[in-house]
N, C-alpha and C positions, 0 to 999 in steps of 0.2 A: 091359443089362436092369434093374439096380439103380438105375441113374441114371434111368430111364424112370419106374420104380414111384416114386422120390421126387418127380419132377416131378408125376405124376398125384395123389400124397399131397398136395402142396402146393397144387396147383389145387383139390382137393377142399375143403382146409380153408378155402381163400380164399373159395369158394362159401358155406361154410357160416358164416363169419363175417361175410357180407355185403359190399355194394359200399363203404360208407363206410368200414368197418373194414380192408377189403382194400386200398384206396387209401391209407391212412394208415400201414400196416405192410409195405407192398410189398417195401420194400429189405431188411428185416430177415430175413424168411424166404428170401428170395433169395441175400442174401449168405450165410446159413448153410448153404443147400443147396449153394453153390459150395464152401464149407470142408468139408463133409461128403462131397462127391463125389470 
């Protein structure tokens, strides 16, 4: 549940930042999520 919530939060943040920003910073939040999970 916690992991799913994190993924949803990250996806929501991605949409908020916009497509270009999302593509340029995809690896950072993903790696962070893996570390925190």
